[in-house]
C-alpha positions in Angstrom: -12.4 1.5 -1.0 -20.9 -14.1 -6.2 -18.7 -15.4 -3.3 -18.4 -13.1 -0.4 -14.9 -12.4 0.7 -13.3 -9.6 2.7 -10.6 -8.9 0.1 -13.2 -8.8 -2.7 -15.3 -6.1 -1.5 -15.4 -3.0 -3.6 -12.0 -1.6 -3.4 -13.3 1.9 -3.4 -15.0 1.5 0.1 -12.6 -0.7 1.8 -12.2 -0.3 5.6 -9.1 1.4 6.9 -7.5 0.4 10.1 -4.8 1.7 12.5 -3.5 -1.6 13.2 -1.7 -4.1 10.9 0.0 -7.2 10.6 3.0 -7.8 8.4 3.1 -5.0 6.2 -3.2 1.6 -2.2 -3.6 6.7 -4.8 -1.2 7.0 -7.6 1.9 8.1 -8.5 4.4 10.8 -9.2 6.2 10.4 -12.5 9.7 10.3 -10.8 10.0 7.7 -8.1 13.2 6.5 -6.4 13.7 2.8 -7.4 14.9 0.2 -4.8 16.5 -3.0 -6.2 15.2 -5.8 -4.1 16.5 -8.9 -5.9 19.7 -10.6 -6.5 21.3 -9.8 -9.9 22.0 -12.5 -12.3 25.8 -13.7 -11.8 26.3 -14.4 -15.5 24.5 -11.4 -17.0 26.6 -8.3 -16.6 25.6 -5.4 -18.6 28.6 -3.8 -20.7 28.5 -0.2 -20.5 28.9 1.7 -23.9 32.5 2.4 -24.8 34.1 -0.2 -22.6 36.3 -2.8 -24.4 34.9 -6.3 -24.5 37.6 -7.9 -22.4 36.8 -5.6 -19.5 33.3 -6.8 -19.5 34.7 -10.4 -19.5 36.8 -9.5 -16.6 33.9 -8.0 -14.7 31.8 -11.1 -15.3 34.6 -13.3 -13.9 34.9 -11.1 -10.9 31.2 -11.1 -10.0 31.1 -14.9 -10.6 33.8 -15.5 -8.1 32.2 -13.9 -5.3 29.0 -14.7 -3.5 25.7 -13.1 -4.8 24.6 -10.3 -2.5 21.5 -8.0 -2.5 22.0 -4.7 -4.2 20.2 -1.5 -3.3 19.7 1.7 -5.3 18.6 4.2 -2.8 19.8 5.7 0.3 16.9 4.2 2.2 17.9 0.6 1.1 18.8 -0.4 4.6 15.2 0.5 5.8 13.7 -1.3 2.8 15.3 -4.6 3.4 12.8 -7.1 4.7 13.7 -8.9 7.9 10.6 -10.9 8.5 10.7 -14.5 7.3 13.3 -16.0 4.9 15.5 -14.1 2.5 13.8 -13.4 -1.0 14.8 -15.6 -3.9 16.3 -14.1 -7.0 13.5 -12.2 -8.9 13.9 -11.4 -12.6 11.8 -10.0 -15.2 11.5 -11.5 -18.8 14.9 -9.9 -19.8 16.6 -11.5 -17.1 17.0 -8.2 -15.2 16.4 -7.7 -11.4 12.9 -6.5 -10.6 12.5 -3.2 -9.0 10.3 -2.0 -6.2 9.0 1.5 -6.2 9.7 3.8 -3.2 6.6 5.9 -2.6 7.4 8.1 0.4 9.4 8.1 3.7 8.8 9.5 7.3 11.0 9.6 10.3 10.3 6.2 11.2 9.2 4.4 8.0 10.0 3.8 4.4 6.9 3.0 2.3 7.5 1.0 -0.9 5.6 -1.3 -3.3 5.6 -5.0 -2.2 6.6 -7.7 -4.6 4.8 -11.0 -5.1 7.7 -12.7 -3.4 7.0 -10.7 -0.2 3.4 -11.8 0.2 4.5 -14.4 2.8 5.8 -11.7 5.0 2.6 -9.8 4.7 0.6 -12.9 5.6 2.7 -13.4 8.8 1.9 -9.8 9.8 -1.8 -10.3 9.3 -1.9 -13.5 11.3 0.1 -11.9 14.1 -2.4 -8.9 14.2 -5.9 -10.3 13.6 -7.9 -7.8 15.5 -8.7 -5.7 12.5 -10.1 -8.5 10.4 -12.2 -9.7 13.3 -13.7 -6.2 13.8 -14.3 -5.5 10.2 -15.1 -9.0 8.9 -16.2 -11.0 11.9 -13.4 -13.6 11.4 -9.4 -13.8 11.6 -7.5 -13.4 8.4 -7.8 -16.3 6.0 -4.6 -18.5 5.1 -4.5 -16.6 1.7 -5.5 -13.2 3.1 -2.4 -11.3 1.9 -2.5 -13.1 -1.5 -6.2 -12.0 -2.0 -5.3 -8.4 -1.0 -2.4 -8.3 -3.4 -4.5 -9.7 -6.3 -7.5 -7.5 -5.9 -8.2 -4.9 -8.5 -10.1 -1.7 -8.7 -13.8 -2.3 -9.7 -14.3 -2.0 -13.5 -17.1 0.6 -13.3 -14.6 3.0 -11.5 -11.9 5.1 -13.3 -8.6 5.5 -11.6 -5.0 6.4 -12.2 -2.8 4.0 -10.4 -3.1 1.4 -7.6 -0.3 1.0 -5.1 0.2 -1.9 -2.9 2.9 -0.8 -0.5 4.6 -2.1 2.7 5.5 0.2 5.5 9.1 -0.8 6.8 10.7 0.5 9.9 14.3 1.6 9.9 15.5 -1.8 10.9 13.9 -3.0 7.7 11.0 -4.9 9.4 7.6 -4.9 7.8 5.2 -3.1 10.1 2.2 -2.2 8.0 0.4 -2.0 4.6 -1.0 1.0 2.7 -3.1 0.4 -0.4 -3.5 3.7 -2.3 -5.3 4.5 -5.5 -5.0 7.8 -7.3 -7.7 9.6 -9.3 -10.5 7.4 -8.1 -13.7 8.3 -10.0 -12.3 11.8 -10.8 -9.0 13.6 -11.1 -7.5 14.6 -7.7 -9.3 12.1 -5.7 -6.9 9.7 -3.8 -8.5 6.8 -2.0 -6.8 4.9 0.9 -8.3 1.3 0.4 -6.2 0.1 3.4 -4.1 1.6 6.2 -2.9 -1.1 8.4 -0.3 -1.0 11.1 0.9 -3.5 13.6 -0.9 -3.4 16.9 2.3 -2.9 19.0 2.4 0.6 17.2 -0.9 1.7 18.6 -0.8 5.0 20.7 2.7 5.6 19.7 2.1 8.3 17.1 3.3 6.0 14.4 -0.2 6.1 12.7 -0.2 9.9 12.5 3.4 10.1 11.4 2.6 7.7 8.7 -0.6 9.3 7.6 1.1 12.8 7.5 3.9 11.4 5.1 1.1 9.8 2.8 -0.8 13.0 2.9 2.2 15.0 1.9 3.2 12.6 -0.9 -0.5 12.6 -2.3 -0.6 16.5 -2.2 2.8 16.6 -4.1 1.4 14.3 -6.7 -1.7 16.5 -7.4 -4.3 15.1 -4.9 -7.1 17.6 -3.9 -9.0 15.2 -1.8 -8.1 12.3 0.4 -10.9 9.6 0.6 -11.4 6.4 2.6 -14.1 4.4 4.4 -14.4 3.1 7.9 -16.6 0.5 9.4 -19.3 1.8 12.0 -18.2 0.5 15.4 -14.6 0.7 14.8 -14.2 3.5 17.6 -10.4 3.7 17.5 -10.2 4.1 13.8 -13.2 6.5 13.7 -11.5 8.8 16.3 -8.2 8.7 14.6 -9.6 9.8 11.1 -11.6 12.5 12.6 -8.3 13.8 14.4 -6.8 13.7 10.9 -9.3 16.0 9.5 -11.7 13.5 7.7 -15.3 14.3 7.5 -18.2 11.9 6.5 -20.0 12.4 3.2 -22.1 9.3 3.0 -22.7 5.8 4.3 -23.2 2.5 2.4 -24.0 -1.2 3.5 -20.9 -3.4 3.8 -21.6 -7.2 3.8 -18.9 -9.3 5.8 -17.6 -12.7 5.3 -19.5 -13.8 8.4 -22.8 -13.0 6.8 -23.3 -9.8 8.7 -24.0 -6.5 7.0 -22.4 -3.5 8.6 -22.3 0.2 8.0 -19.4 1.8 6.1 -18.8 5.5 6.6 -17.2 7.2 3.6 -14.8 9.9 4.7 -13.3 12.6 2.8 -10.4 15.2 3.6 -10.0 18.3 1.2 -6.5 19.2 0.3 -5.1 22.4 -1.3 -7.9 24.3 -2.9 -10.6 21.5 -2.8 -13.8 21.8 -0.8 -16.5 19.2 0.3 -19.0 21.0 -1.9 -16.7 20.7 -4.9 -16.0 16.9 -4.2 -19.8 16.0 -3.9 -20.3 17.7 -7.3 -17.3 15.9 -8.9 -18.1 12.5 -7.3 -22.0 12.1 -7.2 -21.7 8.5 -6.1 -20.6 9.9 -2.7 -23.4 12.4 -2.2 -25.1 12.0 1.1 -28.4 10.8 -0.7 -26.7 8.6 -3.4 -27.4 5.1 -3.7 -24.9 4.6 -6.6 -22.3 1.7 -5.9 
């Protein structure tokens, strides 16, 4: 993983998909950072030890040239969005450029956190690939589907480490999918994939397996002992894919959709490292086969 809405279902039991439109598990202490916004032209940091006049000359030099996007990692070209208009300058309260965390990479993808300014890219991806939403929720994505996904939080009754809302970009810098990853959900070492969403054109190309392998490696390096997700019963392609990845069912739970229909969600777990399913069920009693806990 009131008003019924697809994006507000319990995050701990969110449906995962092999398909996605435009573009959450938690984190290693040391993550590469990618600068994704224009720097202020007038605010140039002065390195310690440099004379004041050198700082002024640098400011004048920058002010005399067009603003350009800066990148701080070797994967910067793969991270640059190419869907939709260029992003506006994004600064924090100290007038410094905002940073977007690089989670992991594979041969074909760079996966990094999405900024609020990139939500229109994700909405365009959703609308171009509506099948997932129809299968899972009974209707196409809403006009604010991407924003609601971005705003959703882990339910208050569940403990967790960190939530990532990350876009999967191809090597040309185009947003091709979305991964929502949560670390230490309910217990240490339990990493939950709330959403695994890839563009429909990538189906049967091996892209989904490549992306999942990279996600799994990243989670394992960061301390994960189990991977967890939920898949809606009847989503046959997704069920086959997750079985191929080595996930096993631990329980089922009802899943109400926006269309008013109640479907069955299958909670799947994959042990990593020294973890076992038996240990998992003891550690997370809400996922025991006979459990009725939310």
